[in-house]
Residue, then its C-alpha position, 0 to 999 in steps of 0.5 A: m499500500a503507498t505511503i505517499p501523502v495524496w492530498k497535496k498542498n493545496m488540499l483544504s485543510a480540516l474545517a473547525v468543529v462543526m455544530v448542530a444547531c438543532a434545540t432537540v438534538p445536542a451538538v455533535p463531535a466534528a467529523g472523524e472526531p471518536q463517537e461511540k460513547l454518544a447515544p445514536a441520537q447525540r452521534a447523528a449530524i445533521l446532514n446539510e451543506k456546511d457539515i457534509e464538506a466539514f466532514a469530507d474535508t477532514f476525512f481526505n485529510r485523515p493520515d490513514i486515507q492519505a496513506l492509501g495513496v489515492p492521487g485524486a477523488l470526487f465525492v457528491v452527496i445529495k438530499d431532498g432533491k438538493v446538491l449538498l456537495q459535489k467536490g474534487y480532492g487531489y489530482a486527475d492527473l499528478e503529472a500535470g499538477k491537473p486539480v479534480d474538477p467535479e464538472q469537467s474531470r472525466f472518471r471511469i465508474a467501471s461497474v457503476s455503469k451497470v446501474i445505468t444498464a439496468t435503468a435503459v431496460m426499465q424504461l423498455v420494460e415501461q414501454g412494454k417492448i421487454d417482458l421481465e418473465q419471458d425468455v430472453q431468446q425473443y430478444m436476441g435476434d440470431v445470438l443463440l443462449k447456450n441453456n441446457t436447464g430446461s427452464p427459461l433465462t429471463m430479463e429478470h434473471l438478468l438484472t438480479h444476476t441469478t442466471g446459472f451462467d457457468i462463466v461470469d466474467p471476461p477471460p483473463g486479459d479480456m477486459i481491455t486494450g491499449d489500442l485506441s482505435a481497435v472496435a470490438q463490437l458487443k454483439d460480436y464479443i457476446i457470441k464469441t465469449m457467450p456461457t452456458v446456463i447451468h443451474k436452473p435460472g433464478e436459484v442461484y446468485k452470483y455477480d455477473n458481468f455477462a448478465s448486465m453486457l447481456q443486458g446492454y445488448i438486448v436494449e441494442q436490439v430491442s431499440g434497434k440503436p447501438f447501445h451507447q446511442y440508446v442510453n446517450d438519447n434516452i438517459f444522458k440527453p434528458l438528463g442533462m449529463k453532458n459529460s457522460q458516455f459509454v464510449l471513449t471518442p476522440g478528443m475526450e482524452s484531455s478530459l479523463a482523468t489519469g489512473y494509477n496503480e497500487r505504486q502510484e504509477p501512471l497507466p496508459p489510456y485505454n479501451t474496453i472490451p467489447t468497446d461499447m461495455p454495458q456492464g462497465s465502460m462508462l465515463t462520467t463526471g461528479s456533476d453528471m452522477a449528481k443528476f443521475m441520483l437526483a432523478h433516481l431519489n425523486e421519483g424518476t424526474l428531474g426538474e421537467t424531465r422524467i427518465l421512468r415513471k414512479e412506479t417503474l422506479k419503485e419497483m427497480q429500487s425493491v429487493q427482487k432476490a434475498i438470502h434471507p428476508k433481512v439480508p437482501t441481495m439484489t434489486y433490479g440493478f442495485e446491489f446490497a453489498m455492505h450489510h455489516k455497515f447499513n446501521d439498520q438503514y435500507v441502503i441500495g448501492k453500485g461499486g465498480s474496479i477497472p485498473g486505476f480506477a473505483s467507485w461507489m454509488w449509494l442511496l438511502p430512498e426512504q431518507k431522500v439520501g444518495a452519495f457517490i465517490v470515484y477516484n483514480n486507484n483502486s484501493d479501499l478508500r470507498d468502504r472507508l469512506f461509506e462506513a464514515f458516512m454512514d456513522r456520522y449521519f445514520p448511526a445505529e446502536r444495536q442490541p440484538i438478543y441470541a438465540t441458543p439453539a440445541k446443538d442438533q438444531l444447529e448441526r444441520y448447518e455444519g459442512i464445508y462451502r464453495d463460493l459459487r463465483v471464486a471457487y477457491l473460497t470455502t468456509r467451514i462452519k461447525a456447531q459447538d456449545g450453542v453456536l457456529l464456528l465459521e473459518d474461511l481465507m479471511g480467520k475465524h468468526t463465532l455466529q450467534q443465531v438472531e432467528p432461524l438461518l440468520f446469524e451474527d458475528e462478533q461484529g454484527s455482521p449477518v451470517a445468513f443461510q437459504e435451506n431446500k425444501d426438505g430443510t437441508i441446508r444449500f446456500l450460504f452467505t457470509k461478508t467476505n465475498p458478497a458477490a455470491w453466495s456459497e452452496k454446502l458441499p455434498i460428502p463424497e463417496r470415500f477413496k477405497d484405498v484412503g481410510e479414515d485413519h490414513p495418516y493424510a486422510s483430512y486432506i485428501d477428503g478435503l480435496h476431494q469434497l472439492n472436487v480438486v480431486q478424483a478418483g479412478q475408474d476403480g475408485r481409489f486415489l494412489p496415495d503413494a504414486p508419484m505426482t506429476r507436473a501436470e497433474f500438480a499444476i491441474w490441481l492448483v487450477n481445479w482448486l482456484g476454481a480457473v477456466p481452462s484456456k482457449s489460446q495457443p497451449a503455453f508448451r509445445d509438449t502439451a499441445n495434443r493433450s485434453d488438458a492443455g487449456k489448464i496447464t495453459t491457464a497455469f502458466d497464464m496465471g504466473f505459477v508455473t514455468g517451462t524449460d529453457k527449451g519451451s517445454f513443459e515435461p508434463d508427465r515427469p515425476i514433479t519434485r518437492q521443490e518444484a511443487a513447493a515453487m509452484a505453490s508459492r508463487l500462488a500462495i503470492l498471488l493470493g496474498h500471502p506475504l513471504e515467510k522465512a524458515k531455516l533449512t537443511g538438506k539440499t534444495d537447488s538455489w532457485a528454489v530456496d525461498a519458494v521451499s523457506n516460504i512453504v516450509g515456514y507457513k507449515f505447508y506439508g504433511p506428516e512427512v516433514t517433522p521439524s528438528p528440536d531446533g526449528s530447522v527443516d529438511y524438506r527433502s527438496k529433490q524427491v519425487m513428491t508424492r500423490k499425498e503429500a501434494a494433497a497436504l501441500l495444496y490443502l493447507l495452502g488452501t485453507k490459511s487464513l488471510t488478512l487482505p488489505g482493508s479487511a478487518 
C-alpha cells in the first residue's frame, strides 16, 4: 500500500468543529472525532451543506486515508432533491498537476455503469417492449443462448444476476486494450464468449458481468440503436449529463483522469473490450452523477424531465432477490454489498473497479439521500468513506437478542461451503456450545443465532443461510464475498484406498469434497504414487476454479493433451514455468522443490506475505525462497518433522507423492489471509 500523502499542498485544511444548531439534538463532535460513547441521537450529525463539507475535508485529510496513495477523488452527496456537496480532492493527473474538477474531470466508473444499463432496460419494460418474465431469447435476434436446464432465462434473471451461467466474467486479459483505435463490437464479443446456463435460472446468485452485458445487447436489439446511443438519447441527454459516455471518443482523453497503480505509477490510456461495454465502460463526472442520483431519488424526474415512472422506479429499487428476508441481495440493478455497514438503514448501491479506478454509489431512498465516490486508483477508500458517512449521519446502536439453540438444531449447518463465483473461497461451519464456528480464508468467527437461518458474527455482520424444501441447508452468505452465495458441498464416497485413519485422510478427503481430485475408474486415489508436473498444475487450477484457456498452448509438449487448456491457464496466471527450450515435461514426476515453487507463486498471488524458515538438507538455489516460504507456513504433511531447533529438511529433491501434494494444497487453501482493508 502506498505511503505517499495524496492530498497535496492545495488541499484545504480540515474545518473547525461544526456545531449542530438544533434544540432537540445535542451538538455532535467534529467530523472524524470519536463518537462511540454517545447515544445514536447524540451522535447523528445533521446532513447539510456545511456539515458534509466539513466531514469530507476532514475525512480526506486523515493520515490513514492519505496513506492509501489515492491521487485524486471526487465526492458527491445529495439530499431532498438538492446537491449538498460536489467536490474534487487531489489530482486527476499528478504529473500535470491537474486538480480534480467535479464539473469537467471524467472518471471511469466501472461497474456503476450497470445501474445505468438496468435503467435503460426498465425504460423498455415500462414501454412494453421487454417482458421481465419472458425468455430473453426472443430479444436476441440471431444470437443463440446456451441453456441446458430446460428453464427459460428471463430479463428478471439478468437484472438480479441469477442467470445460472457457468462463466460470469470475461476471459483473463480480455477486458481492456491499449489500442485506442481498435473496435470490438458488442454482438461479436457476446457470440465469442457466450457462457452456458448450468443452474436453473433464478436459484443461484453470483455477481454476473455477462448478465449486464447481455442486458445492454438486448437494449440495442429492442431499440434498434447501438447501446451507447440509446443511453445518450434516453438518459444522458434528457438529464443534462453532457460529459457522460459509454464509448471513449477522440478528444475525450484530455478530460479523462489518469488511472494509477498501487505504486502511484500512471497507467496508459485504454479502451474496453467490447468497446461499448454495458457492464462497465461508462465515463462521467461528479456533476453528471449528481443528476442521475437526483432523478432516481425524485421518483424518476429531474426538473421537468422524467426518465422512469414512479411505479417503475419503486420496483427497480425494491428487493428482488434475497438469501434471507433480512439479508437482501439484489434489486433490479442495485446490490446490497455492505450489510455490516448499513446501520439498520435501507441502502441500495453499486460499486465498480477497473484498472486505475474505483467507485461506489449508494442511495438511501427512504431518506432521500444519495452519495457517489470515484477515484483514480484501486484502494479501499470507498469502503472507508461509506462506513464513516453512515456512522456520522445514520448511526445505530444495536442490542440484538440471540437465541441459544440445541446442538442438534445447529448441526444441519455444519459442513464445507464453496463460493459459487470464486471457487477457492471455502467456508467451514461447525456447531459448538450453542453457536456456530466459521472459518474461511479471512479467519475464524463465532456466530450467534438471531433467528432461524440468520446469524451474526462478533462485529454484527450478518451470516445467512437458505434451506432446501426438505430442511437441509443449501446456500450460505457471508461478508467475505458479498458478490456470491456459497453452496454446501455433499460428502463424496470415500476413496477405496484412503481410510478414515489414513494419516493424510483429512487432506485428501478435503480436496475430494472440493472436487479438486477425483477417483480413478477403480475408485482409488493412489496416495503413494508419484505426482506428475501436469497433475499438480491441474490440481492448482481446479482448486482455483479457473477456466481452461482456449488460447494457443503455452508449451509445445502439451499441445495435444486434453488438459492443455488448464496447463496454459496455470502458465498465464504465473504459477508454472517451463524449461529453457519451451517445454513443460508434463509427465515427469514433480520434485518437492518444484511443487513448492508452484505453490509458493500461487500463495503470493493470493496475497500471502513471504515467510522464512531455517532449512537443512539440499535445495537448489533457485528454489530456496519458495521452499523456505512453504516450510515457513507449515504447508506440509506428516512426512516432514521439524528438528528441535526448528530447522526443517524438506527433502526438496525427492519426488513428491500424491498424498504429500494433497497436504500441501489443502493447507495452502485453508490458510487464513488478512487482505488489505479487511478487519
